[in-house]
N, CA, C and O of each residue as an XYZ file, in Angstrom:
688
protein
N     -67.177    -31.169     44.874
C     -67.289    -29.880     44.956
C     -65.695    -29.824     46.283
O     -65.683    -30.415     47.362
N     -64.924    -29.232     45.902
C     -63.878    -29.245     46.871
C     -63.664    -28.372     47.839
O     -63.710    -27.175     47.553
N     -63.366    -28.820     49.289
C     -62.952    -28.086     50.192
C     -61.852    -27.109     50.305
O     -60.960    -27.477     49.540
N     -61.522    -26.023     50.924
C     -60.562    -25.501     51.350
C     -59.559    -26.099     52.480
O     -60.020    -26.646     53.481
N     -58.522    -25.999     52.319
C     -57.922    -25.993     53.108
C     -57.782    -24.904     54.473
O     -57.188    -23.832     54.363
N     -58.432    -25.367     55.776
C     -58.033    -24.589     56.469
C     -57.434    -23.641     56.746
O     -56.228    -23.883     56.701
N     -57.758    -22.166     57.153
C     -56.938    -21.003     56.752
C     -55.478    -21.219     58.556
O     -55.620    -21.627     59.709
N     -54.828    -20.911     58.111
C     -53.837    -20.895     59.568
C     -54.106    -19.742     59.932
O     -54.737    -19.030     59.151
N     -53.657    -19.163     61.381
C     -54.083    -18.153     61.700
C     -52.687    -17.385     61.857
O     -51.901    -17.834     62.692
N     -52.398    -16.487     61.263
C     -51.293    -15.704     61.448
C     -50.876    -15.302     62.898
O     -51.517    -14.875     63.858
N     -49.253    -15.668     62.647
C     -48.328    -15.537     63.725
C     -48.743    -14.036     64.878
O     -48.800    -12.944     64.313
N     -48.935    -14.070     66.010
C     -49.525    -12.943     66.642
C     -48.218    -12.158     66.528
O     -47.109    -12.638     66.291
N     -48.507    -10.953     66.721
C     -46.964     -9.994     66.609
C     -47.302     -9.117     68.190
O     -48.278     -8.422     68.471
N     -46.390     -9.382     68.827
C     -46.259     -8.981     70.352
C     -45.395     -7.742     70.174
O     -44.227     -7.828     69.795
N     -46.059     -6.460     70.487
C     -45.615     -5.366     70.875
C     -45.049     -4.942     72.307
O     -46.035     -4.522     72.911
N     -43.730     -4.836     73.286
C     -43.510     -4.853     74.681
C     -43.790     -3.495     74.956
O     -43.870     -3.021     73.823
N     -43.931     -2.839     75.527
C     -43.750     -1.409     75.686
C     -42.559     -1.761     76.625
O     -42.285     -2.791     77.242
N     -41.757     -0.180     76.488
C     -40.679     -0.205     77.348
C     -40.660     -0.555     78.704
O     -41.704     -0.784     79.315
N     -39.592     -0.612     79.203
C     -40.284     -0.750     80.817
C     -40.046      0.798     81.222
O     -39.584      1.685     80.505
N     -40.481      0.886     82.550
C     -40.748      2.006     83.453
C     -39.677      2.752     83.205
O     -38.759      1.942     83.328
N     -39.193      3.811     82.926
C     -37.942      4.715     83.018
C     -36.975      4.407     81.878
O     -35.842      4.886     81.846
N     -37.518      3.496     80.840
C     -36.164      3.152     79.669
C     -35.878      4.065     79.119
O     -34.745      4.547     79.109
N     -37.109      4.615     78.388
C     -36.634      6.133     77.454
C     -36.367      7.211     78.464
O     -36.164      8.212     77.777
N     -36.279      7.482     79.506
C     -36.073      8.553     80.150
C     -34.364      8.312     80.450
O     -33.437      9.121     80.423
N     -34.390      6.961     80.718
C     -32.599      6.194     80.942
C     -32.105      6.712     79.540
O     -31.333      7.663     79.420
N     -32.750      5.819     78.244
C     -32.271      6.026     77.226
C     -31.571      7.840     76.779
O     -30.444      8.191     76.428
N     -32.653      8.506     76.971
C     -32.730     10.183     76.747
C     -30.981     10.213     77.668
O     -29.928     10.352     77.044
N     -31.045     10.068     79.034
C     -29.486     10.321     79.995
C     -28.602      9.452     79.198
O     -27.467      9.864     79.436
N     -28.543      8.593     78.484
C     -27.360      7.870     77.749
C     -27.056      8.616     76.638
O     -25.855      8.651     76.370
N     -27.837      9.256     75.874
C     -27.677      9.808     74.960
C     -27.169     11.133     75.087
O     -26.220     11.622     74.473
N     -27.845     11.626     75.884
C     -27.272     13.357     76.758
C     -26.144     13.286     77.030
O     -25.378     14.019     76.404
N     -25.671     12.503     77.927
C     -24.262     12.190     78.563
C     -23.156     11.565     77.179
O     -21.935     11.606     77.329
N     -23.606     11.172     76.258
C     -22.598     10.382     75.261
C     -22.087     11.785     74.407
O     -20.912     12.062     74.163
N     -23.271     12.579     74.027
C     -23.499     13.260     73.014
C     -23.653     14.947     73.168
O     -23.240     15.673     72.264
N     -24.021     15.273     73.883
C     -24.513     16.338     74.256
C     -24.452     17.028     75.955
O     -25.329     17.803     76.339
N     -23.560     16.703     76.636
C     -23.445     17.050     77.853
C     -22.757     18.115     78.178
O     -23.235     18.787     79.091
N     -21.744     18.482     77.689
C     -20.878     20.010     77.437
C     -21.051     20.846     77.010
O     -20.379     20.819     75.979
N     -21.868     22.276     77.100
C     -22.043     23.438     76.638
C     -20.756     23.661     75.928
O     -19.825     23.135     76.537
N     -20.277     24.487     74.449
C     -18.948     24.515     73.838
C     -19.421     26.322     74.090
O     -20.174     26.839     73.265
N     -18.894     27.134     75.277
C     -18.775     28.588     75.506
C     -19.241     29.450     74.029
O     -18.469     29.259     73.089
N     -20.355     30.313     73.773
C     -20.367     30.890     72.551
C     -20.576     30.147     71.854
O     -19.885     30.125     70.835
N     -21.303     29.462     71.980
C     -22.219     28.511     70.117
C     -22.803     27.836     70.595
O     -22.609     27.387     71.724
N     -23.789     27.549     69.771
C     -24.880     26.538     70.028
C     -24.448     25.124     70.154
O     -25.217     24.208     70.446
N     -23.132     24.988     69.910
C     -22.859     23.235     69.825
C     -22.978     22.791     71.388
O     -22.919     23.703     72.213
N     -23.138     21.493     71.840
C     -22.301     20.824     72.599
C     -21.710     19.546     72.611
O     -22.113     18.634     71.889
N     -20.909     19.455     73.285
C     -20.356     17.579     72.450
C     -20.848     16.771     74.166
O     -21.471     17.205     75.135
N     -20.334     15.741     73.925
C     -20.491     14.499     75.173
C     -19.497     13.988     75.558
O     -18.549     14.773     75.578
N     -19.275     12.977     75.889
C     -18.045     12.561     76.581
C     -17.296     10.878     75.371
O     -16.430     10.004     75.332
N     -18.368     11.400     74.711
C     -18.359     10.262     73.201
C     -16.670     10.749     72.743
O     -15.580     10.179     72.710
N     -17.106     11.910     72.480
C     -15.344     11.970     71.636
C     -14.107     12.449     72.540
O     -12.986     12.516     72.035
N     -14.322     12.773     73.852
C     -13.639     12.679     74.827
C     -13.056     11.395     74.620
O     -11.999     11.261     74.004
N     -13.938     10.090     75.292
C     -13.639      8.927     75.185
C     -12.859      8.304     74.543
O     -12.150      7.367     74.909
N     -12.982      8.999     73.109
C     -12.044      8.643     71.999
C     -10.739      8.774     71.797
O     -10.135      8.290     70.840
N     -10.150      9.574     72.881
C      -9.147     10.234     72.788
C      -8.190      9.183     73.792
O      -7.081      9.443     74.260
N      -8.878      8.097     73.936
C      -7.905      7.114     74.308
C      -8.230      5.520     73.479
O      -9.302      4.924     73.377
N      -7.033      5.188     73.030
C      -7.119      4.438     71.657
C      -7.752      2.799     71.898
O      -7.038      2.031     72.544
N      -8.458      2.531     71.619
C      -8.934      1.260     71.264
C     -10.171      1.042     73.132
O     -11.343      0.697     72.981
N      -9.819      1.210     74.063
C     -10.744      1.209     75.155
C     -11.760      2.255     75.225
O     -12.874      2.094     75.723
N     -11.302      3.388     74.676
C     -12.168      5.075     75.260
C     -13.259      4.621     74.004
O     -14.351      5.185     73.947
N     -12.951      3.756     73.187
C     -14.036      3.791     72.041
C     -14.813      2.418     72.333
O     -15.908      2.197     71.816
N     -14.004      1.253     73.437
C     -15.083      0.337     73.406
C     -16.111      0.735     74.800
O     -17.097      0.042     75.050
N     -15.799      1.719     75.496
C     -16.841      2.267     76.446
C     -17.789      2.484     75.868
O     -18.928      2.035     76.002
N     -17.174      3.528     74.856
C     -18.778      4.875     74.301
C     -19.775      3.552     73.608
O     -21.004      3.505     73.645
N     -18.693      2.361     72.884
C     -19.645      1.821     72.291
C     -21.173      0.993     72.931
O     -22.339      1.030     72.536
N     -20.485      0.253     74.113
C     -21.124     -0.209     74.855
C     -21.807      0.717     75.801
O     -22.885      0.280     76.206
N     -21.527      1.645     76.163
C     -23.075      2.639     76.350
C     -23.520      3.021     75.362
O     -24.070      4.091     75.625
N     -23.666      2.703     73.931
C     -24.506      3.244     73.133
C     -25.149      2.247     72.984
O     -26.270      2.412     72.504
N     -24.657      0.628     73.374
C     -25.538     -0.483     73.212
C     -26.547     -0.086     73.901
O     -27.568     -0.317     73.252
N     -26.809      0.467     75.039
C     -28.361      0.670     76.031
C     -29.396      0.808     75.111
O     -30.404      0.103     75.071
N     -29.014      2.092     74.091
C     -30.124      2.473     72.790
C     -30.815      1.573     72.575
O     -31.997      1.363     72.846
N     -29.655      0.695     71.788
C     -29.970     -0.181     70.769
C     -30.847     -1.398     71.530
O     -31.935     -1.693     71.036
N     -30.484     -1.947     72.461
C     -31.387     -2.419     73.276
C     -32.706     -2.033     73.745
O     -33.484     -2.943     74.031
N     -33.028     -0.997     73.851
C     -34.044     -0.498     74.378
C     -34.888     -0.497     73.032
O     -36.039     -0.934     73.045
N     -34.375     -0.057     71.998
C     -35.413     -0.661     70.841
C     -35.647     -1.612     70.674
O     -36.687     -1.886     70.075
N     -34.839     -2.524     71.098
C     -35.368     -3.798     70.797
C     -36.147     -4.333     71.614
O     -36.823     -5.334     71.379
N     -36.119     -3.669     72.715
C     -37.238     -4.032     73.778
C     -38.575     -3.676     73.693
O     -39.536     -4.364     74.038
N     -38.587     -1.982     72.963
C     -39.949     -1.726     72.788
C     -40.227     -2.083     71.127
O     -41.069     -1.375     70.574
N     -39.685     -2.945     70.466
C     -40.437     -4.203     69.774
C     -40.371     -3.114     68.289
O     -41.397     -2.724     67.732
N     -38.992     -2.755     67.832
C     -38.888     -2.661     66.762
C     -38.408     -3.503     66.112
O     -37.840     -4.503     66.550
N     -38.657     -3.063     64.400
C     -38.423     -4.443     63.847
C     -37.202     -4.424     63.439
O     -36.537     -3.498     63.902
N     -36.447     -5.434     62.424
C     -35.025     -5.416     62.013
C     -34.506     -4.493     61.454
O     -33.380     -4.108     61.770
N     -35.281     -3.890     60.414
C     -34.650     -2.984     59.991
C     -34.569     -1.516     60.464
O     -33.753     -0.750     59.950
N     -35.504     -1.079     61.551
C     -34.762     -0.490     62.437
C     -33.480     -0.305     63.356
O     -32.724      0.651     63.530
N     -33.536     -1.785     63.953
C     -32.286     -2.124     64.613
C     -30.905     -2.275     63.919
O     -29.804     -2.345     64.464
N     -31.222     -2.312     62.535
C     -30.097     -2.459     61.862
C     -29.655     -0.723     61.545
O     -28.566     -0.172     61.389
N     -30.465     -0.437     61.545
C     -30.590      1.211     60.884
C     -29.453      1.860     62.264
O     -28.396      2.471     62.107
N     -29.968      1.558     63.267
C     -29.503      2.203     64.600
C     -27.844      1.047     65.184
O     -26.977      1.373     65.995
N     -27.925      0.114     64.618
C     -26.702     -0.356     64.623
C     -26.064      0.479     63.585
O     -25.329      1.369     64.012
N     -26.143      0.412     62.829
C     -25.473      0.875     61.140
C     -24.647      2.500     61.595
O     -23.585      2.990     61.210
N     -25.989      3.130     62.840
C     -24.919      4.388     63.189
C     -23.949      4.575     64.307
O     -23.154      5.494     64.501
N     -24.186      3.525     64.980
C     -22.934      2.968     65.781
C     -21.867      2.398     65.358
O     -20.765      2.644     65.848
N     -22.123      1.255     64.042
C     -20.895      1.109     63.466
C     -20.064      2.438     62.449
O     -18.924      2.388     61.988
N     -20.935      3.409     62.338
C     -20.200      4.179     61.269
C     -19.685      5.346     62.702
O     -18.687      6.037     62.496
N     -20.144      5.431     63.563
C     -19.793      6.025     64.622
C     -18.048      5.067     65.024
O     -16.893      5.478     64.914
N     -18.396      4.197     65.326
C     -17.135      3.616     65.953
C     -16.134      2.988     65.112
O     -15.170      2.601     65.772
N     -16.020      2.676     63.397
C     -15.256      2.446     63.009
C     -14.756      4.040     62.279
O     -13.630      3.962     61.788
N     -15.381      5.359     62.150
C     -14.681      6.352     61.948
C     -14.588      6.962     63.044
O     -14.323      8.156     62.906
N     -14.716      6.569     64.193
C     -14.269      7.337     65.531
C     -12.958      7.036     66.123
O     -12.366      7.665     67.000
N     -12.580      5.903     65.462
C     -11.620      4.738     65.753
C     -10.463      5.613     65.409
O      -9.515      5.759     66.181
N     -10.563      6.313     64.006
C      -9.192      7.004     63.430
C      -8.560      8.388     64.479
O      -9.156      9.464     64.531
N      -7.102      8.065     65.360
C      -7.156      9.158     65.869
C      -7.282     10.757     65.704
O      -7.024     11.399     64.686
N      -7.783     11.296     67.058
C      -8.196     13.068     66.597
C      -9.481     12.994     65.668
O     -10.629     13.074     66.105
N      -9.143     12.830     64.318
C     -10.170     13.125     63.194
C     -11.542     12.627     63.567
O     -12.587     13.254     63.397
N     -11.364     10.903     64.324
C     -12.304     10.417     64.666
C     -13.546     10.981     65.920
O     -14.734     10.970     66.240
N     -12.445     11.354     66.204
C     -12.932     12.178     68.240
C     -13.807     13.398     67.090
O     -15.035     13.477     67.113
N     -12.992     14.226     66.191
C     -14.082     15.047     65.299
C     -15.131     15.098     65.001
O     -16.068     15.830     65.320
N     -14.987     14.102     64.202
C     -16.223     13.067     63.674
C     -16.938     13.058     64.439
O     -17.816     13.886     64.196
N     -17.213     12.143     66.019
C     -17.565     12.087     66.706
C     -18.443     12.767     67.711
O     -19.205     12.361     68.589
N     -17.986     14.210     67.178
C     -18.666     15.358     68.012
C     -19.939     15.981     67.437
O     -20.821     16.604     68.027
N     -19.787     15.564     65.737
C     -20.666     15.981     64.469
C     -22.180     14.906     64.428
O     -23.381     15.149     64.541
N     -21.114     13.236     64.134
C     -22.288     12.387     63.830
C     -23.184     12.333     65.047
O     -24.354     12.120     64.727
N     -23.005     12.449     66.222
C     -23.702     12.301     67.568
C     -24.776     10.733     67.107
O     -25.990     10.545     67.033
N     -23.749     10.002     66.919
C     -25.244      8.961     66.744
C     -25.941      8.126     67.775
O     -26.697      7.237     67.384
N     -25.735      8.356     69.211
C     -26.772      8.056     70.234
C     -27.682      9.197     70.011
O     -28.820      8.845     70.323
N     -27.648     10.485     69.579
C     -28.437     11.506     69.556
C     -29.251     10.809     68.377
O     -30.426     10.592     68.674
N     -28.930     10.482     67.319
C     -29.689      9.877     66.353
C     -30.574      8.588     66.390
O     -31.663      8.387     65.853
N     -29.658      7.614     67.320
C     -30.384      6.667     67.717
C     -31.701      6.676     68.584
O     -32.617      5.855     68.639
N     -31.526      7.715     69.157
C     -32.523      8.069     70.188
C     -33.917      8.656     69.827
O     -35.002      8.643     70.408
N     -33.275      9.420     68.099
C     -34.805      9.760     68.085
C     -35.143      8.725     67.074
O     -35.930      8.969     66.160
N     -34.531      7.512     67.230
C     -35.444      6.423     65.989
C     -36.185      5.818     67.472
O     -37.389      5.618     67.633
N     -35.365      5.657     68.220
C     -36.104      5.294     69.750
C     -37.751      6.127     70.098
O     -38.790      5.584     70.476
N     -37.591      7.050     69.916
C     -38.475      7.903     70.139
C     -39.450      7.436     69.400
O     -40.423      6.922     69.953
N     -39.353      7.548     67.733
C     -40.189      7.006     66.996
C     -40.960      5.448     67.278
O     -42.165      5.304     67.067
N     -40.376      4.703     67.611
C     -40.459      3.173     67.505
C     -41.581      3.437     69.176
O     -42.683      2.898     69.275
N     -41.005      4.304     70.258
C     -42.130      4.109     71.261
C     -43.389      5.036     71.049
O     -44.412      5.090     71.732
N     -43.040      5.760     69.908
C     -44.570      6.924     69.722
C     -45.169      6.090     69.077
O     -46.360      5.998     69.373
N     -44.695      5.224     68.049
C     -45.704      4.455     67.540
C     -45.719      3.301     67.365
O     -45.246      2.800     66.345
N     -46.146      2.764     68.108
C     -46.352      1.210     68.695
C     -46.852      0.204     67.572
O     -46.363     -0.912     67.400
N     -47.874      0.737     66.843
C     -48.513      0.068     66.110
C     -48.010      0.088     65.061
O     -48.642     -0.232     64.054
N     -46.917      0.417     65.032
C     -46.169      0.426     63.158
C     -44.644     -0.752     63.445
O     -43.987     -1.317     62.571
N     -44.432     -0.824     65.109
C     -43.217     -1.750     65.166
C     -43.875     -2.624     65.516
O     -45.024     -2.529     65.949
N     -42.953     -4.045     65.319
C     -43.289     -5.446     66.141
C     -42.134     -6.217     66.326
O     -41.084     -6.040     65.709
N     -42.275     -6.826     66.932
C     -41.157     -7.906     67.626
C     -40.335     -8.149     66.746
O     -40.888     -8.432     65.684
N     -38.668     -8.174     66.694
C     -37.855     -8.633     65.939
C     -37.633     -9.885     66.702
O     -37.960    -10.294     67.816
N     -36.726    -10.502     65.354
C     -36.537    -11.983     66.415
C     -34.940    -11.687     66.894
O     -34.102    -10.872     66.510
N     -34.935    -12.432     67.612
C     -33.597    -12.434     68.467
C     -32.053    -12.838     67.809
O     -31.000    -12.818     68.446
N     -32.174    -13.118     66.712
C     -31.452    -13.932     65.793
C     -30.733    -12.234     65.235
O     -29.514    -12.066     65.182
N     -31.691    -11.181     64.884
C     -31.202    -10.594     64.289
C     -30.630     -9.724     64.820
O     -29.961     -8.902     64.193
N     -30.820     -9.717     66.515
C     -30.168     -8.580     67.557
C     -28.909     -8.931     67.228
O     -28.030     -8.417     66.536
N     -29.033    -10.197     68.056
C     -27.251    -10.959     68.198
C     -26.426    -10.554     66.853
O     -25.379     -9.909     66.914
N     -26.958    -10.962     65.739
C     -26.067    -10.590     64.845
C     -25.725     -9.531     64.322
O     -24.656     -9.505     63.713
N     -26.730     -8.089     64.436
C     -25.751     -7.145     64.264
C     -25.244     -6.998     65.628
O     -24.422     -6.098     65.456
N     -25.200     -7.275     66.795
C     -24.011     -6.697     67.530
C     -23.181     -7.694     67.250
O     -22.207     -7.004     66.949
N     -22.734     -9.045     67.088
C     -21.709     -9.712     66.863
C     -20.611     -9.059     65.751
O     -19.383     -8.977     65.713
N     -21.625     -8.677     64.945
C     -21.335     -7.941     63.674
C     -20.361     -6.819     64.006
O     -19.202     -6.697     63.608
N     -21.179     -5.885     64.956
C     -20.657     -4.767     65.079
C     -19.461     -4.931     66.024
O     -18.364     -4.511     65.657
N     -19.643     -5.655     67.496
C     -18.381     -5.956     67.827
C     -17.444     -6.408     67.321
O     -16.484     -6.302     68.085
N     -17.058     -7.118     65.930
C     -16.201     -7.717     65.263
C     -16.070     -5.941     64.816
O     -15.452     -5.070     65.429
N     -16.677     -5.842     63.869
C     -16.176     -4.025     63.257
C     -15.592     -3.669     63.894
O     -14.416     -3.665     63.530
N     -15.901     -3.061     65.398
C     -15.508     -2.321     66.270
C     -14.034     -2.664     66.671
O     -13.139     -1.823     66.759
N     -13.913     -3.821     66.872
C     -12.643     -4.892     67.071
C     -11.492     -4.327     66.492
O     -10.562     -3.700     66.999
N     -11.868     -4.867     64.664
C     -10.913     -4.479     64.043
C     -10.826     -3.017     63.849
O      -9.763     -2.982     63.229
N     -11.083     -2.176     63.916
C     -10.923     -0.845     64.158
C     -10.074     -0.182     65.101
O      -9.375      0.816     64.929
N     -10.269     -1.015     66.313
C      -9.614     -0.913     67.032
C      -8.110     -0.989     66.830
O      -7.216     -0.146     66.893
N      -8.139     -2.217     66.579
C      -6.307     -2.884     66.298
C      -5.934     -1.781     65.338
O      -4.970     -1.033     65.507
N      -6.963     -1.724     64.080
C      -6.039     -0.999     63.238
C      -5.564      0.834     63.544
O      -4.719      1.559     63.017
N      -6.785      1.103     64.859
C      -6.128      2.283     65.353
C      -4.774      1.831     66.010
O      -3.679      1.981     65.467
N      -4.905      1.464     66.805
C      -3.643      1.178     67.724
C      -2.391      0.328     66.778
O      -1.430     -0.258     67.277
N      -2.630      0.418     65.619
C      -1.584     -0.351     65.024
C      -1.115      1.015     64.157
O       0.074      1.028     63.841
N      -1.680      1.810     63.869
C      -1.475      3.181     63.360
C      -0.915      3.677     64.057
O       0.223      4.047     63.767
N      -1.627      3.984     65.671
C      -0.852      4.893     66.618
C       0.193      4.002     67.090
O       0.877      4.589     67.929
N       0.599      2.763     66.869
C       2.004      2.520     67.589
C       3.191      2.584     65.876
O       4.298      3.103     65.735
N       2.699      2.154     65.304
C       3.434      3.280     63.650
C       4.249      4.285     63.938
O       5.472      4.424     63.946
N       2.800      5.353     64.310
C       2.908      6.827     64.534
C       4.549      7.312     65.799
O       5.515      8.075     65.777
N       3.960      6.298     66.693
C       4.990      6.779     68.148
C       6.110      5.690     67.481
O       6.948      5.707     68.383
N       6.487      5.031     66.762
C       8.267      4.446     66.381
C       8.725      5.029     65.140
O       9.801      4.803     64.587
N       7.369      6.164     64.577
C       8.429      7.032     63.510
C       8.830      7.987     64.372
O      10.054      8.046     64.496
N       7.987      9.018     65.230
C       8.221      9.656     65.943
C       9.535      9.553     66.882
O      10.350     10.475     66.851
N       9.774      8.229     67.866
C      10.618      8.089     68.212
C      11.892      7.831     67.845
O      12.896      8.125     68.493
N      11.833      7.109     66.476
C      13.400      7.280     65.946
C      13.723      8.255     65.599
O      14.897      8.230     65.228
N      13.029      9.649     65.474
C      13.704     11.184     65.119
C      14.148     11.481     66.484
O      14.215     12.708     66.413
N      14.525     11.154     67.776
C      15.084     11.429     68.602
C      16.021     10.523     69.232
O      16.667     10.888     70.214
């Protein structure tokens, strides 16, 4: 009679609740970046993210750094890797398209990546049983990839701006 080897206990999945006030802060960040200023006569609101984008390179970095708060909040709340990648994807789309002068800023007004990521974060917090703690390397990889893509987009935007300025200054 063959004995079966003892089964290994499954690894314990730890869900860490958000820090007190963290969801409130995340809501405030999303509001300031995407919905702070009402546009008179419409139901539309814009935040400072598209306005920051008017400053090539630097403004995009500032907006991205503020957006990172939502991603880190979701990570602390125990979001799984797929959720974190989806949130980072929203940030990357916002950063890459937002780096295009003027058109990117118009896109930022409509895309509202921070509002999208806030809704995802609220879902993570509302359904903690459905989330699990993701490994740190996933977040590190996503952040490193996002920083790299944002850097490349910023460099591209600066090169386009330099070319345009050079062409315009050559006319005078």
